[in-house]
C-alpha positions in Angstrom: 29.0 10.3 60.5 30.1 11.0 57.2 31.8 14.5 56.8 31.1 15.9 60.6 34.6 17.5 60.7 34.4 19.0 57.5 31.2 19.7 57.8 31.9 22.3 61.6 34.8 23.5 60.5 33.0 25.0 57.2 30.0 26.3 58.8 32.0 28.0 61.3 34.0 30.1 58.4 30.7 30.9 56.4 29.3 31.9 59.9 32.1 34.6 60.0 31.0 35.5 57.0 27.3 35.7 56.7 27.6 37.8 60.1 28.9 40.8 58.1 27.5 43.0 56.6 29.9 43.6 53.9 32.3 42.0 52.4 36.6 42.5 50.6 38.3 40.8 48.2 40.7 39.6 50.7 38.2 38.7 53.5 36.9 36.4 50.5 40.3 35.0 50.1 41.0 35.0 53.5 37.7 32.4 54.2 38.6 30.1 50.8 42.3 29.5 52.5 40.3 28.2 55.5 38.4 26.0 53.5 41.3 25.1 51.9 42.9 24.2 54.8 39.7 22.0 56.0 39.1 20.0 52.4 43.1 18.7 52.7 42.5 17.8 56.0 39.4 15.7 55.0 41.9 14.0 52.8 40.5 15.4 49.7 42.8 15.3 46.5 45.6 17.9 46.6 44.9 18.9 42.8 40.6 18.6 43.5 41.4 21.4 46.5 43.5 23.4 44.0 41.1 23.3 41.3 38.1 24.3 43.5 38.9 26.8 45.7 40.1 28.7 42.2 36.8 28.1 40.7 34.9 29.8 43.8 37.1 32.7 44.4 36.8 33.4 41.0 32.8 33.3 41.1 33.1 35.0 44.6 35.5 38.0 44.0 33.3 38.9 41.3 31.5 42.7 41.5 28.0 41.4 41.8 28.4 39.2 44.7 30.6 41.3 46.7 28.2 44.4 46.2 25.3 42.0 46.8 23.0 42.9 50.1 23.9 39.7 51.7 27.3 38.9 50.3 28.0 36.2 52.7 24.8 34.3 52.1 25.7 34.6 48.1 29.1 32.8 49.2 28.1 30.2 50.8 25.6 29.8 47.2 28.3 29.7 45.3 30.2 27.0 47.7 27.2 25.0 47.5 27.0 24.5 43.6 30.7 24.3 43.6 30.1 20.9 45.8 27.6 19.6 44.3 29.5 20.2 40.8 32.1 18.3 42.3 30.8 15.5 43.2 28.9 14.8 40.1 26.3 17.8 39.6 23.2 15.2 39.6 22.4 12.1 40.8 23.8 9.0 38.2 20.9 6.8 38.4 22.1 3.0 37.5 21.3 1.6 34.0 20.3 -1.8 33.7 20.7 -1.8 29.8 18.8 -3.9 26.9 20.0 -7.5 27.5 17.9 -9.6 29.8 18.7 -10.2 32.8 20.8 -7.0 33.4 24.3 -7.8 34.9 26.1 -5.7 37.4 29.7 -6.2 38.1 30.9 -5.3 41.6 35.1 -4.6 42.0 37.3 -3.3 44.5 39.6 -4.5 47.2 39.4 -6.7 50.0 37.4 -5.3 53.3 36.1 -2.9 51.2 32.5 -4.3 52.1 31.8 -5.7 48.5 30.1 -8.8 49.4 27.8 -6.7 52.1 27.3 -3.8 49.5 25.9 -6.7 46.6 23.0 -8.0 49.4 22.6 -4.2 50.5 22.4 -3.6 46.3 20.0 -6.8 45.7 17.6 -5.8 48.5 17.4 -2.3 47.3 16.8 -3.0 43.8 14.6 -6.0 44.9 12.1 -3.5 46.9 12.3 0.1 45.1 12.4 -1.3 40.8 10.9 -4.8 41.8 14.0 -6.6 40.5 14.6 -10.0 41.0 18.2 -10.7 41.8 20.5 -13.5 41.9 23.9 -12.9 43.6 26.8 -14.7 41.9 29.7 -16.0 44.0 32.8 -15.2 42.0 34.9 -14.8 45.0 37.0 -18.0 45.4 39.8 -17.1 47.3 38.7 -15.3 50.5 37.5 -18.1 53.0 34.4 -17.7 53.8 33.6 -15.3 51.3 31.0 -17.8 49.4 29.4 -18.4 52.9 28.7 -14.7 53.8 27.5 -14.3 50.3 24.8 -16.8 51.1 23.5 -15.3 54.5 23.0 -11.9 53.1 21.2 -13.0 50.2 19.0 -15.0 52.6 18.6 -11.4 54.5 17.8 -9.6 51.5 16.0 -13.0 49.9 18.1 -12.9 47.3 19.2 -16.8 46.0 23.1 -17.1 45.4 24.9 -19.2 42.4 27.8 -20.6 43.3 30.3 -23.2 42.1 32.6 -23.7 45.2 36.2 -22.9 43.8 35.5 -23.4 40.1 36.9 -21.1 38.0 34.9 -17.5 38.5 34.7 -17.0 34.5 32.8 -20.3 33.9 31.2 -19.4 37.3 29.4 -16.4 36.4 28.8 -17.2 32.6 26.6 -20.5 33.9 24.9 -18.0 36.5 23.7 -15.9 33.2 22.0 -19.8 31.9 20.4 -19.8 35.3 19.1 -16.9 36.1 17.1 -17.0 32.4 15.9 -20.3 33.6 14.5 -19.5 36.6 13.3 -15.9 35.8 16.1 -13.7 37.8 16.2 -10.5 35.5 19.0 -9.1 37.5 22.5 -10.2 38.1 24.6 -9.0 40.7 28.4 -10.3 40.8 30.4 -10.5 43.4 34.2 -10.8 42.5 37.2 -11.0 44.5 39.1 -8.6 46.0 42.8 -8.6 47.0 44.6 -7.0 50.0 46.7 -4.9 46.9 46.7 -4.2 42.9 48.2 -6.7 41.3 47.9 -8.0 37.9 46.4 -11.6 38.0 43.2 -10.0 40.0 42.5 -7.5 37.4 43.3 -10.0 34.7 40.4 -12.2 36.2 37.8 -9.5 36.5 38.2 -8.2 33.2 37.9 -11.6 31.5 34.9 -11.9 33.7 34.2 -8.1 32.0 34.2 -9.7 28.9 32.7 -12.7 29.1 29.0 -11.3 30.7 29.0 -8.3 28.8 28.0 -5.9 32.3 25.8 -3.3 32.0 27.3 -1.7 34.9 30.6 -2.1 36.3 30.5 -0.2 39.6 33.7 0.0 42.4 33.2 -0.8 45.9 35.9 1.6 47.6 35.8 2.0 51.8 35.4 5.8 52.7 37.4 5.2 55.6 40.7 4.8 53.4 40.6 8.3 51.8 43.7 9.2 49.7 44.4 5.6 48.7 40.5 4.7 47.9 40.8 7.3 45.2 44.0 5.9 43.8 42.6 2.3 43.8 39.6 4.1 42.0 42.0 5.4 38.9 43.8 2.1 38.5 40.6 0.3 38.3 39.0 2.5 36.2 42.4 1.8 33.4 41.8 -1.1 33.7 38.3 -2.4 33.7 36.2 1.3 32.6 34.0 1.5 35.2 30.8 3.1 35.4 30.7 4.5 38.6 31.7 4.2 42.2 29.6 2.4 45.2 31.3 4.3 48.8 30.6 2.2 51.4 31.5 3.0 55.1 31.1 6.7 54.3 28.8 6.8 58.0 32.6 5.9 59.9 34.4 8.6 57.7 34.1 12.1 59.5 36.4 13.4 56.9 34.7 12.2 53.6 37.9 13.1 51.3 37.7 10.0 49.0 33.5 10.8 47.8 34.5 14.5 47.4 37.7 13.3 45.2 37.0 10.5 43.2 34.4 11.9 40.5 37.0 14.7 39.5 39.8 12.1 39.3 38.4 9.4 37.5 35.3 11.3 36.1 32.8 8.4 37.1 29.9 9.2 39.0 29.4 7.8 42.9 26.2 5.9 42.3 25.2 4.7 46.0 26.8 5.0 49.4 26.9 2.5 52.3 25.6 4.1 55.2 25.3 1.9 58.1 25.9 -1.7 59.2 22.2 -3.0 58.3 21.5 -4.5 54.8 18.8 -1.6 54.4 21.8 1.2 54.9 22.0 2.1 50.9 21.0 5.1 49.8 21.5 6.7 46.0 24.2 9.3 45.9 22.9 12.9 45.5 26.0 15.1 44.6 23.4 18.5 46.0 21.6 16.4 49.1 25.5 15.5 50.1 26.6 19.4 49.6 23.7 20.9 51.4 24.5 18.2 54.6 28.2 19.6 54.6 27.0 23.1 54.6 24.8 22.6 57.6 21.4 23.1 55.4 20.3 19.6 56.0 19.0 17.4 53.5 14.7 16.9 54.2 14.1 15.2 50.6 16.5 12.4 51.9 14.6 12.7 55.0 11.0 12.5 53.5 12.2 9.8 51.3 13.1 7.6 54.2 10.4 8.6 55.9 7.8 7.1 53.1 9.9 3.9 52.9 9.5 3.2 57.1 6.3 3.7 57.4 3.0 2.2 56.4 0.3 4.4 54.4 -2.1 1.8 55.2 -1.2 2.0 59.1 -1.0 6.1 58.8 -4.5 6.2 57.9 -5.8 3.4 61.0 -3.7 6.2 63.1 -5.3 8.4 62.7 -8.7 7.1 62.8 -7.5 5.3 66.4 -6.3 9.3 67.8 -9.5 10.5 66.7 -11.2 8.1 69.0 -8.9 8.6 71.5 -7.7 5.0 71.0 -3.9 4.9 70.2 -2.7 1.9 72.8 1.1 1.2 73.9 0.6 -1.6 70.7 0.3 1.4 68.7 2.9 3.1 70.0 5.3 0.3 70.0 4.2 -0.4 66.2 5.5 3.7 65.3 8.4 3.2 67.2 9.7 -0.1 65.5 8.7 2.1 61.9 11.4 5.2 63.3 13.5 2.7 63.5 13.3 1.7 60.4 14.6 5.2 59.2 17.9 4.4 60.8 19.6 6.1 63.6 18.3 9.1 65.7 21.9 10.7 64.6 22.0 10.3 61.6 18.0 11.7 61.2 19.2 14.8 63.1 21.9 15.6 60.7 19.4 15.9 57.9 17.5 18.2 59.8 18.1 21.8 58.0 19.9 24.2 60.8 20.4 21.4 63.2 24.5 20.3 64.5 23.6 17.4 66.0 27.0 17.8 67.6 26.2 20.9 69.5 23.2 20.0 71.0 24.4 20.1 74.5 26.6 17.0 74.2 23.5 15.1 73.8 24.0 11.5 72.7 21.2 9.4 71.1 20.8 6.2 73.2 20.0 3.7 70.5 19.3 1.2 73.0 16.6 3.1 74.8 14.4 1.9 72.2 15.1 -1.3 72.7 14.2 -1.1 76.4 10.8 0.1 75.5 10.4 -2.3 72.9 11.2 -4.6 76.2 8.6 -3.0 78.6 5.6 -2.9 76.1 6.7 -6.7 75.2 6.4 -7.6 79.0 3.2 -6.3 79.4 -0.2 -8.5 78.5 -2.2 -8.0 75.7 -4.6 -6.2 78.5 -1.9 -3.7 79.6 -0.3 -2.6 76.1 -4.5 -1.7 75.3 -5.2 -0.1 78.8 -2.2 1.3 80.7 -4.7 2.5 82.9 -4.7 -0.9 84.8 -0.8 -0.5 85.2 -0.9 -0.4 89.4 2.4 -1.0 91.4 2.2 -4.1 91.1 2.5 -4.6 87.6 4.9 -2.1 86.8 7.5 -4.2 89.5 6.5 -7.6 87.2 7.0 -5.4 84.0 10.3 -4.2 85.0 11.1 -7.7 86.3 10.1 -9.0 82.8 12.1 -6.4 80.6 15.5 -6.4 82.8 14.5 -2.3 83.6 13.7 -1.0 86.6 11.0 0.3 87.7 11.6 4.1 87.5 12.3 3.0 83.1 8.7 2.0 83.2 7.3 5.2 84.5 9.2 7.4 82.5 8.2 5.2 79.3 4.0 5.5 80.8 4.9 9.3 81.1 6.3 9.2 77.0 3.5 7.2 75.9 0.7 9.8 77.1 2.5 12.9 76.7 2.9 11.7 72.9 -0.2 10.5 72.8 -1.6 13.8 73.7 0.6 15.6 71.4 -0.8 13.5 68.5 -4.1 13.5 69.2 -4.5 17.3 68.8 -2.4 16.8 65.8 -5.1 14.5 64.6 -8.0 16.9 66.0 -6.0 20.2 64.0 -7.7 18.3 60.7 -5.6 17.7 57.6 -2.6 19.3 58.7 -1.5 16.9 60.8 -2.6 13.1 60.0 -4.0 13.2 56.6 -4.9 10.4 54.3 -2.4 9.2 52.1 0.2 11.3 54.7 2.6 9.7 57.0 2.2 9.2 60.4 4.4 11.3 63.1 6.5 9.6 66.1 6.9 11.8 69.3 9.4 9.4 71.1 11.7 11.9 73.2 15.7 11.0 74.0 
């Protein structure tokens, strides 16, 4: 996951500080040296690291900190605030502009995940803002780029405008007219990328920008390319005048140097991050929440937002009624399982919990395939068996195991987990509105 390596190192440094009753200036400076090395190993720009360490040290060695009752915690608080400021301070909202349709131009090098991000962004803005997006294929050079955009467009329910290998500048202008005629209020331009910076590519993107006057010019950078991504961002910003950055593949980079450096180097905020391979794996970038994740403080707000998106409010109310009437079936269990899956990987969820270091949970690895096996088992049951698990004798369990491609032991384990979960959830429901409450969100006690 993003920042795992950096996060572990920083938490180790601050664990030493917070474990002491008093701190000297020497203690702080030694800790900052360790922080400096951790940031450099995370591929953060040297100039950014230097300014960051100087800023934190200047604040941390002040008498008000060293003489406080909790100097270690005060230092961590300062680092948290400085990290937040380094990444932009506050969440930078997407601007749609006053023109209709709004135009977003995506730029970036080949391989940064630009086409996939165009689909993710279309799906996100459609769901969260009620937009009617039109995806536009302006990449006429990469083989299958248009076909890829059509695939992601179909999956997120967004039409695609393309003209084959025709001039991309003309394609962009015609797409605006097409959007107006078809009542699309948002146009997302997927432009061509290259394996390296070249003048022809930059001139073409600049020509597209001048032709359609986008409200947003967003650069997609691959987090896993580290400092190279930051250098690319600097060049694109000088040529195009970026309005923001999208960091892709953040889930695959344990260092995070690109995300920590890009705002300081370019002055442009990170507006979104790609956090996985699914088309729903996109998040608005919140510097304060990311700083909390890095320092092991969790990210409860994002976790709540994910739950609110994944869990159906009407179903939560229905679930409460079923639990109160002892009518929670395996069908309901499967439904809760599928909603939980929509929140993302369990590893990601664990990383958002305050005080939980998912890398040190006894070496536990969350098996995402277990959800799929559980789904296969329940779907191999008859409707009667799902509603009345008490009828599942040895013969039926053997048939279910064979039909789902699992073992009888796995079937038995699932049924035991279901029964334990049913009892637990019934207790929550019986506890009144503290558990399941009207307008609240259903919980899911699936054990891994």
